[in-house]
N, C-alpha and C positions, 0 to 999 in steps of 0.2 A: 504494499500501498505505500502510493508516493501522498505526501501532505506537504502541500502549497500554500506556502504566505506571501500575503501582500499588504506593503507600506507605502504609507503616504507620509513623506515628510513637510508639513510647510510649515512657517516661521515668518517672520518680517524682512524687508529686502537687505539684502548683505549680511546677514548673523552665520552667514557658512554653512547653509541649507547643502548648496553643489559639493561644498567639500567633504563634507560629512558623506553624499551620496559618490564621488571621487573613491574618496577611501574605502571608504564600503567592498567596494568593484576587485580594488585594488588586493583586497585582504582577501577576500571571498573568492576572485576567478568567476569570470563569465560562463565557469561550468554550472553556479550555484544562482546565479543573479539574470536577472532582465529585466528589459525595459529602455528605461532612456531618462535622463535628465535637461536641462537648459541650460542656457550660457546667456551670460548679453551678449548681446551688441551696443557697444558703444562709439558716440564722438567725441572730442572733447568732451570727455566727462563726462556726459549725457548719453541716460538709453535711449538707444531708440529702437529695438526692438529684440530678438530674444531669436537662438537659434536650438535647434533641438536634438540631440545628441544621440547615439545608440551607443548599447553597453558594444556594442562590434566597430565602433568608429564612427560612423554613416553618421551624414547630419542631413537636417534639412531649417 
């Protein structure tokens, strides 16, 4: 029997959510993780959008 767990990490902007997710992916490996995270797209320190990054490195 396989048990799947789903986690959603939320919080205020610039509190380290993406850093936590990246560190978890690095520690656990892609065999145990699936999904995506977002990175800010900035210009002159202004947020202009987001990039969706999958665990396997593809971006949208």
